[in-house]
N, C-alpha and C positions, 0 to 999 in steps of 0.2 A: 331079525330080533331074537327069537328062538328062546329067550330066557323067560322063566316063569315070572308072572306079575306079583309084586309084593300084596300082602293083605291091605295095605292102604296105598294111596297114590304115592309117586317119588316124593321125596322129602320137601323139595322147593314148592310144589303146588299145595302139599299138606300144610306147610308152614302158612302160607297165605290163607287158606280156608280156615285153619284153627284160630289165627290172630282175628279174624272176622268174627268168628264165634265168640271169642273172648270179649271183644268189643261190646257185642250185642248183650252178653251177660252182665258187664259192667255197668251198662246203662240203667240197671235196676238197682236203685239205692238200698242199702241194707240198714234197717232200722232196728233199735232194740226192742227187748220185750217179746210179746207175743208174735209180732210180726216177723222179727228175725228167727224165731223158733219155726214159723210156718214155712219161711223161705228155705231154712235148712232142712227141715224134715220131709216137706212135701214138694215143693216147687223145684229146688235144685236137683234132687234125683230124676225128676221127670225131664227137665231140661238136659241133663246130662244123657239120658237114654235117647232123646231125640238127636243129641249132636252125635252120638255113636252111630245111630242108625243112618244119618245123612252121611257121615264120612264113609260108611259101607257102600251107600249108593253112588258116592262120588268114586271111590274105588271101582266099582263095577262099571261105571261109565268110562273111567280111563282104560280099563282092560278092553272094553268094547271098541273105543277109538283107535288103540293100539292095532286093531285088525285092519283099520283104514289108514295105516301109516302115519298116524298122529301119535307121536311119542309123549310121554310124560314130560320130557324136557321142553318139548315144543309148547305144551300147554303152559308150563311154569313161565315161559317168556312171553307169553301171549297175554297183554295186559288188558286188551278188550274182553277176552274170555273170563280172566281173573275177576274183573268187575262184574260181569254176569254172575259168576260164582257167588261173589259177595252178596249181590241182590238176592239171588235165590237162596242162600243161606239164612237170611233173615226171615223169608217165608217159611222155610223148613223148619225152623227152630219155633215157629209160631202156630204149627199146625199138628194134629194128632191122625190127620187123615192120609193113608198110604197112597190113595189115588193122586193126591196132590203132590207127593213126593215123586212118584213115577212121571207125572206130567212134567215137572221141573227138569228131571233127568233127561227126558226127550227134548226139552227145549235147549238145554245146555249142550246135549249131543249134536243137535242140528246146527247150533251156532258155532261150534268147534270146527264142523266140516264146511262151513259157507266161505266162499271166496270173497265175494262182495258183501261186507258186513252191513247190517242194518241195526246199529245201536238203539235207535228209536223203537224198532220193533221188539227187540228182546226186552227191554225195559217195560213196555206195555204189556207184553204178553206175561212177563212174571207178575206184574200187578194183576192180571186178569186171574191168574191161578190163585193169588192170595184172595182176592175179592169174591170169587165164584166158588160154588159148591161143585161137586163132580157132577150132580144132575144138570147143572148148566151146559157142561160140555157134552153130556149125553144128548140133551135136547139140540144143541148146535149141530151136533153130527147127524141126528135125524133130519134137521131142517136142511142140510146139504143134499139130501136125496130121500125124501119120505117113502116114495114106493120101493126104491132100492132097499133101504133100510128093513122094511117089512119083508121083503123077498129073502133078503139074507137071514133074517131071523125065522123064517119058514112060516110067516104069519100071512093070513089072506089079506087081500087088498080090501079097503074100506069102500064099500059100493053104495051102502044106504047112508042116508044123512046122519052124521054124528051128532050126539047130543050137545057137545061143546068142545073147546080146545083140549081140556083135560081128558075127556072121553077119547079124543084122537091119540093123545099121547099114551093113555093107559092101554088102548087097544093095540098100540104100537110096541108093547112090552117094556113102556117106561113107567115105573112106579112113582106116581105123582098124584097129589090131590088138586082140587080146582084152585084154591088159594095159591098153592105152591106153583101151579102152572101159570097162573096170572103173573106172578112175581118174577118167574125165570123168564117167560117171554118178554116182559117189560125191561128187566135187566139187559137182556141180549139186544133189545131194540136200542135202548139208551147207550149202550157201547158201541153202537154201529157194527155189530156183529151179524145181526139178523133183522129182517123187516117182516113180521108176520103179515100175511095178506088180510085185508079189512074189506068189509062189505061197504055199501054206499051209505049205510048208516053210521060208518066209523068204528063198528065192532069188528073184532077178529073174525075171519070166516072159517069155520071148522072144516068146511068142504075143501077149501084151498089148502089149509094147512095138512090135510090128509093125503094130497097128491101132487103139489107143487113146491119146488124148491123155494126157500125164502132166506137163505144166507146172502149176506153182503159180501163184496170183495175182501174186507177186512176178515170176517168170519172164516172164508175159505182159506185165506192165508194162515190164520190162527191154527186151523185144522191140519194143514199140511206141516206146520213146525212141530205139532205134538205128535204127528205121526212119525217121526223120525225113528228109524231102525225098526219099524213095525211092519 
């Protein structure tokens, strides 16, 4: 290839993405009076900034993929990938959280490189990015290998009985309070991403959460997808 990548993706791919963004914007009806002024002066500039940042993320993604022999022309002709970009674009325009943009980029990168595509998986994982906060993914990564997580973070193993599930996560370097820990673990459990260990009484077991993996197969697959290029 040898040529420099443009600031944005090749025109064919950019056209599709920008068209998807415009559709999303046009779904918001403009009403006269104060609401119209609010949209014009407050909401529209914010949406435009998000659109610009997302296009920059896509440009970076296309540049990364070109090092793996996936050209912009190949991507522009890849209808499955363009559909995934459309789904991710809707999520990107609806968030101010940089971590979600980075995760969407990883998902699209992985999907572009796959030979045997799983359209059900990419749609589900994009929805997870929309529904969950970054702390959900942090706790999911911890759940995959609790002792390894603390070892990599340079934290000591928890040998004495922890006070509760939030105590386990906080002592593992995750900033979270008791109420949020309960919500996050319940969300991951309901999404079939993780299954926190429980005591015979039915409560979560802090001791088990401190030492034993509790991700499910879907959670492990999701973690592999969002670790693309990392």
